[in-house]
C-alpha positions, 0 to 999 in steps of 0.5 A, a space after each residue: 243281808 250278807 252273811 255274817 262271821 262269827 270268831 270264835 277265840 279260844 282262851 288261854 288258861 292262867 296259871 293263877 289261883 282264879 283259872 278261867 273256865 273253858 266257854 267251847 259251843 256245845 258240840 264242837 262238829 256244829 258248824 253252822 248256827 240260824 239267825 233269825 233277823 227282821 224287817 225293822 221300821 226306817 223311822 225310828 219307831 219304839 215298838 219292836 219290829 215284826 220277825 221274819 223267817 229264818 234267812 241267815 247262818 253264822 258260819 263257824 271256822 272248825 279251826 276257832 273252836 277248841 276241841 274240848 268239852 264243854 263246861 258241864 251245864 245240867 241247869 241252865 238259866 232260862 232266858 228271862 233271867 239271865 243277867 246282861 252287862 254292856 260295856 261301850 261309848 256313845 252308841 251303847 249308851 243309846 245315843 240318838 234313840 228316841 228312848 234310849 232306856 227302852 231302846 238301846 240294845 242291852 234293855 231290848 237283851 233285858 230290861 233289867 240290863 246294866 248299861 255301864 256305857 259313858 259317851 267321848 269315851 272307850 275302854 280306858 276308864 271303865 278297865 281302871 274303873 270295874 269294881 268302881 262300875 260294877 261292885 259286889 253285889 252284882 251277877 253278870 253271865 252276859 258282858 257285851 264290849 262295844 269297842 272299837 276306835 278306841 279299843 286300844 286304849 283299855 280293851 284287854 285289860 277291861 276283859 281281864 278284870 270282867 273275866 277274873 270277877 265272872 270265870 263263867 261269864 260269856 264275854 261279846 266283842 263288838 267288830 262295829 263299822 261306820 259309814 263315817 269310814 267312807 272316803 274320796 282319794 282325798 280324805 272328804 268324808 262320806 257325810 261331807 261330800 252329801 253335804 257338799 253335794 246339797 244333800 246337807 249332813 243328816 242324808 244318810 238315810 236320803 235315796 236320792 243321795 244314794 243315787 248321787 253317790 252310785 253316779 259319781 266319778 270319786 275315789 271311793 275308800 273303807 277306812 276299816 281295812 286300814 284297821 288291822 291293829 285293832 282287829 287284832 287287838 280284838 283278836 287278842 282280847 278274846 284268845 285271852 278271856 275266850 271271848 267271841 266275835 260278833 261282826 256287825 252286818 258291813 259292805 266287803 271291801 271290794 264292795 264299797 257302793 254297797 253300803 247303803 244296803 245298811 243305811 238303816 242300820 246307823 241313825 243320821 249322823 252316819 255313826 250312832 245306830 238306829 232303832 233297826 241298827 239295836 235290835 240287829 244287835 240285840 239279835 245277833 248276841 240273843 242267838 250266840 246267847 240262845 246256844 251257848 247258854 250260861 249255867 244257872 247258879 255261876 261262880 264267882 272270882 274275885 277283884 284283884 283290888 278295888 279301885 276307887 273311881 268318879 266320873 261326873 260326866 252325865 251326873 254332875 255330881 262330883 262327889 266328895 272332891 272338893 275345889 278351889 272357887 277358880 273352879 265351878 262345875 257346868 254344863 258343858 252340851 246338852 245334845 243327847 242329855 246333859 254333860 258336865 265338866 268341872 271347868 277352870 276359869 278364863 285368864 289361865 288362873 289356877 285351880 286346886 282340887 282334893 284327890 282322895 286315896 282310900 286304900 290302905 297302900 300308895 295306887 295310880 293317879 289318873 285325871 279323866 279330861 275332855 279334848 278335842 282334835 284333829 289337831 289344833 285342839 280347842 284345849 290347852 295343854 294343862 300343867 299338874 303339879 302336886 302341891 304337898 310334894 314339889 319333887 314329884 315331876 310336873 306332867 303336861 295334860 295334852 288336849 289332843 284327842 287320841 282318836 282313830 278317827 279325828 283325821 276324817 272328822 271333829 271329835 270331842 271326847 276324854 282322854 284318862 291321863 296318869 298322874 302319878 302314885 298317891 299315898 293313902 288319905 288325901 292329894 291336893 293338885 295344882 292345875 293351870 293352863 299353858 297358854 289360851 285356848 278357846 276353851 277352858 280346861 275340862 275336868 269330868 272324872 278322877 280314877 284312884 286305881 292299881 297301875 297297869 291294871 286297866 291302866 297300862 295304855 294310859 297316857 302320860 305325857 311330861 312336858 318334853 315329851 308333849 314338845 317331842 309330838 307335837 303338842 306343845 306351843 310351837 307346834 300348836 300354832 304352826 298347826 294354826 297357821 298350817 291351818 287356815 
């Protein structure tokens, strides 16, 4: 197993009443930490892997360590009492695991961990809805953020809000990669290549496929090296909140073929983590936390404001949301657990929803809905109109997925789009599809929050902007023609 780097980014102190503490190492001159690895089973066995002797070191670059005294923590919280929480997408949620309630890495860290992961999502929803998710009563010591491909859609605002509330928590940002990022020079993904060679779509662990890969004459590329903007954004988030970036074990850029040495860390879909992969995350986070430590009684900051968010994607419960008879709550998928959405009637019939703003001041409304990629989408552009205020500009919801990798493989993920400011109390919205489509419009959540608090990087697309981005009717039909 290759050496793994840990990047420690110093926290910049904000001149606010909630001054953030600097989290550093207990000894700034330390240059390495020993990691204890495991030999995990290659199958999805629920039993924990047996320990093996330490052989991996975690290198610390002295230039990345702030040379200041660490926070005074005379009384550390015992390891078994540390309160963990994880925010992420399908991997953190536990997709593909036989028993995600025990095998997903948050629960390997602690059976009482809080798993706030949302499938098919990025950090934008939890960034805007941190209060609704966490609440007033929860105290967190260690927070893991598992976002990579979608990091630019809310990672920094999410980290900020969590730091304001939990000024002494350890914030860990995972730097991920996936075998699906290995492609040929023609853009054919590794999974698709293996399928075309007769190995099927789930051959990531197949030794015969590995031998065929090594013997192939294809020119292979690794798309991780093209994600410098995402990597820089993770560094920015870590610098701003004093977080720690943990890189998952991966091939070197000049040795892409060695990905096969890490294949057993991933599930059969080349994307999510296997049981062994979740154990890997667990051990890396645990070693970091054991080295740094958390105070026995950490102080709490204040939530900057109280958002009001409702999502029924997994629960199937839209709560008190009122909607017209042209809208129906449906189960849209049962893969790795049921997924639900409010689905509009076919035939482009309009549907009306009633949204409630409980705050005593105007707030910004966002809608959470399903998208697909690459274009053309299986959904159609959908227009949103304020029923009780016709002066407000109508908004078009873009049906195309906002994903870094949708040009490599099909994605079916959610998007969060700004609709506009709404007053306290009830607001009625009318939504109607502008075109026929394979799937009807599907709404999975509503967000009432403050603009700029986790929402600055959300999308708001007017009809004019959508046409200019190539998402309007003419462009969509052109894409359909090109696809054929």
